[in-house]
Structure formats: structure tokens, C-alpha cells
N, C-alpha and C positions, 0 to 999 in steps of 0.2 A: 552436604545439603542442610540447609537450616530448616528448622521446623518450629512451630509454636505449640507448646505443651500447656494446656489450660488446667492441668492438674487432674483431670478426669480421664483423659486418654491414657491407656497403658499399652506398652508394646507387647505384653503377653497377657493371656486370659487363663483362667482355671479351666482345666480339662473337664471338670465335673459340672457342666452346664445344667440349669434347671428349665425343663421343657415348658412347664406351666407358666413360669415367669416370662419366658421368651415369647410364648404364644400371646400372652396378654400385652406385651410391649408391641408386638407386630400388629395386633388389632387396633391399638391406639393410633398407630401410624397410618393405617389404611382408612380409618374413619376420618382422621384429620385431613387426609388428602382429598377425600371425596367431598367433604364439606367446603374445603377451600376452592376446589374446581367449580362446584355449583355456584358459589357466591360470585366468582369471577364472571361466569357465563351471564348471570343475571345483571351484573353491574356494567358490562362493557357497552351495550346499546345506549344506556343512559349517559355514559361518559362521552361516547362519540357524538350524541345528539347535542350535548352542551359544550362541544369543542374542547373538552378537557384533554382528550386524546385524539389522535388522528385515525380515520379508517384505514384498514389494511391497504397498502399500496399507494396511499395518498400522503404526500409530504405535509408535516405540520407547519402551517404558515399562520402567523398572527396578522390578520388583515385589518385589525382595528388601528386607527392612528394613534401614535404614541407621542406624548409630549415630553421632550427633554429639556432639562434646565442646564444650559451651557454657560460655564463661568470662564471668562477669558483668563488665561494664565500667562503672565509676562515674566520671563526670566531675564534679567539684565546683569550679566556677569560683570559688566564694566562699572556698575554702581560703586563698588568699594574702591575701585581705582580712582574714579571721579572724586570721591570724598577725600581720599588720601592726597590727591594732587591739590585740591583746594587748601589743605592744611600746609602744604610745603611751598607752593609756587610763589607765595608772596615773599619768601625768604631768599629766592633766588635772584642773583644779580649778574649783570654783565661786567667783566673786567677787561679794560682796555689797556694795552701796554704801549706807551709812548716812549721812543728812543730818539736820542739826539743823532742827527745825520748832518753831514757836511753840507753847506750851502753850495748850490751849483751855479749861482749867478755871479761868482767871482768875489762875493763879499766875504769877509772874515766871520768866523764863528760857525755856529750850527743852528739848526732848527729841529723842533720836535715833530716827529712823524709817527703816525699810528703804524705799529708793526704787527700787532696781533690782538685777537679778542678771545677771551675764554669765559668761564663762569665762576661763580663763588656762592657761598651760602652765609647769610647772617646768622650767627648762633648766639649772640649776646646783645641784650638791649642797649648796652653801652656803645654799640656801633662796631663790634668786632666781626670780621668776616674771614672765613677759611677758603683758601683756593689752593691750586697746585703751585709749587715753585716754579715750574717751567712756563706758567702763564705770566708771571711777573719777572722772570729772569732778564737781567740786563735793562730793566726799565728805568728811564729817567723821570718819568711821571706815570702814575697809575690812576685811572679814572674808573669809578664805579657807576654803573647805570642801574637804578633801582627799578623795581616792579612798576612803579608809576611813571617811569621813563625819565625820571630826573637824573641829571649827570652830576656826580659829586667827586671832588678829588680825594684820594684816599692816601693814607700813610702806610708804608710797609713796616709793620711792627718787628717782624723778623721772618726768617725762612730757614728751610732745612733741605738741602739737596738730597740727602740720603732717604728721606721719606717723601720727597716731592711735595712738600707742604709749605704754605706760607700764611701768615696772618696779617690782615689789613685792618686799618681803623678808619671810620668815617665819624662825623659828629652824631652823637646820640640823638640830637634833635631831628635827624633824618630817619630815625628808625621808629616804627610803630611796634608795640608789643605783639600785635597780630602778625608781623612780619619777621618773627624770630623762630628759627627752626628748632625742633625738638630732636635731640639725638636719641637713638635707640641703643641697642645692645648687639653688636655684631657676633658675639660668641653664641647667641641663641639662634642664629640663622640655620635654616634647613634646606636641603637640596629641593628645588622645585617650588619654593614659595615665591610669591610674585615680587618682582623687582622693578622699580619705576625710575627712569632717568629723566632728569629735567635740566635744560641748559640752553646754549646759544649756538647750535651747529651752524657752521658757515657764517657765523657773525651775527650782528644784532638784527639783520633783516629777518632772521628766523628765531628771534628771542623767545624764550619760554617754551621751547618745543618739548613735547612729552612723548617718551617712548616706554614701552612696557614689555617685560619678559619675565624670566624666572632667575633665581639664584642657581647658576649652573655648577658652581663648586665653591666651597668656603675656604679652601687653602690651596692656592696655586703659588708656586714660587717662580717669580719673573725677574728678569734682569732690570736694573736701574741704569738709565742712560742719561748722559749729560746732553741737553738739548743743543748747546752751542757747538760741542765737539763731536758728538755721536759716540763718545767712549762710554763704555760699561763701567760704572763706579760701584756696583754692588748688586744685591739681591733683595727682594722683598716678598713677603707673603701676602697675597691679595685675594680679593673676591673675584669670582668670574660670573659674568651674566650675558645673556643673549639679548637684553635690551639694547637697542641700537645706540652706540656711542660714536660720535663723529668729531672731527676737529672743531673746537669751540665748546664741546661738552666738558672739556677738562676743567676740574675744579668745582663742577656742579654736583648736586646731590644724587645718590642712589638711595631711594626710599623704599620702605616696606609698605604693607597694605594698611598699616595704622597710621601712615603719614609721618613716620619717624625716619630720620636720616640714618642709614646704616653703613654708608660708605660715601667716599669722595671719588668721583670718576677721574681716572687718571690716564688710561691707555687702552689701546685695542691692537689686535693683530691684523696686520695688513699683508697678506700673501695670497697668491693666486689659488683659487679653490677653497678659500676659508672665508667664513662670514659669521657674524654673530658671536664673536669672542672678544668681549670687552672686559675691562678690569677696573676695580675700584679699591682704594685703600680702606681697610676695615675701620669703622668709626671708633672702635675701642682704641686702636693705635692713634687715630687722629686726636682723640681726647687728650692722650698723654703728651703728644708733641705740642699741641696747641697750648696746653697749660704751661709747659716749659717755656715756650716762645713768649707767652704773655707775662711770665714771671721774670725771665732773665734776658729776653731778646733773642735767644737762640735755643736749640735743642741740645740736650746732653746725651751723648752716646758713649758708654764705656767700651774700651777696646783692649785686647790683649796685646796687640802689636805684632802680628804675624802675617805672612802671606800663606794661605792655605786653601784647601779644596776638600769637598766631601769625598770620603773614602771610595764611595760607590762610583765616583766620577773619575777616579785614577785608572789609566790604562792597565790592563792585566799584566803587561810585562814590568810595570812599576809597582805592583801591589806589594806592600810589605808583608812579611811573615809574622802575622800577629794572630792570636786566638779568637778574634771577633771580626765581624764583617760590617761594622758600623763605625762611625766617628768622623773626625776631621784630620785629614793628613796635612802635616805642616811642610811647606816648602822652605821657608826660612823665617827666623825671628828678626823682626825689623826694629823693635823698640828696645831701649836699654833694660826696661823691667823685664821683658821676655827673655833677654840674654842673661840677665842676672839670676832669673829663676831657673835657668838651665835648660830651656827649650831648645831642641835641636831639630835640624832637617830630618824628615822621616818619622818623627814622633807622630803618634795618632791620639788625638784628645778624644776621650770617651765619656767624660763627665766633668761637670762643675759643681763643686761643693756636694758631690753625691748625685746630682741630677744628670740623667742620661743624655748624652749628646749623640744624636743619630747622623747629623750631617752638618754642613756649614749653616744653613738657614736655622737649624735648631740651635746651633751655637749662638748665633746672633739673637734669636728670640730670647733665649735664656738670659743673656747678658742685658739686653735692653729692657726686658720686662722686670728684672729682679735686682739689678745692681746699679751702682753709680760710679763714676769715675772717682778714683782714690780708694775705693774699697779693696780689700785683699781677699782673694778667693783661692781655692785649692783646685788645681787641675789634675784629673786622673788621666794618665797617658800610658799607652803601651810603646815601649822601645824594643821592637822585636818581641820575645816572649816575656820580657820583663815589664811588670806592672809598677808604675811609680806615681807618687803624689807630689806635685810641685806647687808651691805657694807663689802667687804673683799679685803685684799691685796693679790694678786696672788704671789704664790711662784714659785720656779724652780723645775722642775721634777727631782728627784734624780735618782740614778742608779736603774735599775730594781731589784725588789726582786726576789729571786729564789723560794719563797714560792708559791705553786699553790693556796693558799688561797687568794692571793692578785689579783685574775683574773681581777676584775673590780674596781680597786682602781683608784682614779683620779691621783694617782702617777704612772699610767700606761699608756700605749699609743697604739701601732699601729701594722704594718704588720706582718704576719707569715713568718717563714723561711723553706725552703726546702719542706718537705712533712708534711701535716697535715691529721687529721682524721675528718670525718664529725662531726661538732659540735653537741653534744647531749644536747639539752636544759633542759632535765630532770636530767642531772648529771650522773657522773660515766662513766665506760666503755671506751673501745677503745684503751687503752694503751697509751705510751708516745706521748704527743702532743695533746691528746684529750682535749676537752673543759670541764673543771670541773665545776660543778654547784657551784656558789659562795655562795649559801645559805646553802650548806651542813655543813659547820663548824659554821653557825650562828644560825640555828634553830634545835630543837630537832627532 
């Protein structure tokens, strides 16, 4: 039991008490009590008469009218979102994909026909626009619809299937400084912070639609699919949001509450029983790829030249006997550089130049964020219980294979396009765009 000791209380007293002192103390107490009681009896009638206290058995009720000053309080949680949208929406454009189709009237040649509408973001006053690769894939002509509804023909500066990004160019005379988006920093995003998606779901009839949600996750690994074939060509680490993203939102911005673009909307999960799971390419990756495309016309992706998979995804019966439980398991070396470096089937890559590799996405991130084709790096691998360091010259990532069997090749890369199905880590199922088990063609 706790107690309060004011410094005067003592748990023991002297056995030798002083009677006179005690009697004097007791007398003071008695006199004080009598005086206090008499004062109270004399004061009570006066207090009751003046309604300071209530009479016994009567509730104390203030019957006098009371005047209150009521100040209306308005809490508008949407104000910040409204202001953010105002900053971004002028930079959002519609992107119309026209493709050549054979004439059906018996006349030779072909005609251009609208085959799809997506979104894009003006990010440079010179007229540069970023969108998804799958939005302009296969286009014979690309038309941009500005915020003021003006239609402008755009040039495709370059594209990158591995990150599902493309850069377009329109005349700078069609761009107002107020209609240029500001890029944020996707590395600083936090779970639960507001996320705003703007775009053209279901086409231009619903242009500039705004949806809002939160950042659901800052690092999700999702498969990259080729829109034309449905083949998986790689993986990418993306942002997850519950802001509604629908067909036509692809290529549009995912903005933060400050009105900065923090991602480019690219895909969503479509499966029975699931909703509110959309994905966007982090703007920091977008910046890197866009700068490369604007400089060289294409993206630069270093590659080791292997077919591989995260060790954690290897079935238990094929797990190698090594002293760690992380890394990238090599199925085969596909490039001459990898073969010359001595990489063999069954090797497990655990580090690049001393930087830990936890899995396939980690391997890709380290390569793409820190190195360029032509550089030489040191791979730390386990071959059984033996730890080795192998030097290899990085190659350039070739055009993506349309074979679904190359799902996790180091010659593959990043984000998905349009709509994807929930990845099935155990292989098979789901239809076009589903994530095929890369072990199915490798093991009996």
C-alpha cells in the first residue's frame, strides 16, 4: 500500500509521553471545533436565503436565465486535399493511343483508330510529359488532351517497358508555368499519409477525376507484365494506395497533401473479394528513368546476365545447403560475362560490392540504383558451404522477352501495366498477367 509521508508523520512514537503537552494540544482541538461549528450554524441561514447553497432536501437549481456566447466551429478536413488538387490538376493530361488498323471497306492501306486512353503529367515547362509505357505501347500516333481541353499531337521521346514509363513531348507554347507539376520525394512517404490520384478513369468523359486515400505501403514487390502478351517480364517495388485507381488512371499522378507528385499510377489488383489495392511507381525511380530517357532516348539498366529467383521462393526440396537464409539463387548464367565470371547453377548471390542482397528485388534495386552497364562489380556468392567473390562486368538489359518463363531473369526489370491479378507464389492460375511460377519449367 502506498502512503504519503509529509515529514511530520512517524510510524513510532516515544513511550515517554508528556501529559501536560497532550492536554494542552487536546484543548486547542476542542476549542477550534466549537468555534467552527458555531460559525457554520450562524452562516447557513444567510447562505440559503441568498441562494448560495440549497436548503436541505432541495436540489440546487439556477433559475436565472444564462446567456451563452456560441461560436460556430467548422472543421473541413477536405480543405488540404482541395488545395493540393488545385496545385496538381492543371498538369494532368489525357493521353490517347491511336493505332493503325486495316481498312474494312476493301481499300488498301490502314486507318488510325483510337485504341485506348490513359493519363499523363506535365513535369517540364519545355513540354515534357511522363506516362506509362503501356498507355502508349504500339501507338502509331499519340494525342495529348490538356487541362483546357485542347488536343495536341505528342512525340514519344522514349519508353522503358521494365519500369512501365514513357516520356512524351509537346510544344512548349502549349504549356503554362502554372501547369507544370512539382515532384516530391517518395523516400519520405509514411504509412497512412494522404494520397490523391487524378486521371481519366473510363476515358475522357470522366477527365480529371479525383480520388483520395492513404499510402497503404511504401514498398510492395509486384510483377511486371507486358500488355500485348500478358507475359511477366520482371518485378518492381511500388507504392500501394487505397485511392481508387481505374483503367484510364494509368500514367496519372499520385500526389501528397502538399500537392507534390510522389508516384505515377500504374496498376491495381483485380480479383474477387479485393478492392482498394492500387499501385504507383515511386517518383524517385521515375526521376531517374525520365532523366535517362530525356538524355539518351532510352533507359539504362545494368544486368548480370542470369536467370534467378529469390532464395526464399525456392521450394524446400531444392533449397541449397548454405549457411544463410537469404540471397538470390541462380538457375543458369545466360550472358557471356556471367559465364566467364564463373557463375554456376545453384550459386546463391548474397552481396554486390559488399552490399547485402536479400532477394531478387534487392539485387535489382542495388544494380539499378548504384551502377551502370560496363562497370565491374564483385559478387559474393555461396556455393554450398564455400564462400566466393567473383568479379563480373555488367551488361545492358536487352529488350524484354515475351516468354513467360523468363519471369525472374536478371535481364528483366520492373513495374506492371494496367491491370494485374494477385500473384500466386505457388504458380499457375489467374489468366493473363498472372504471376507464373518460374520454377515450373525448371523442375520436374
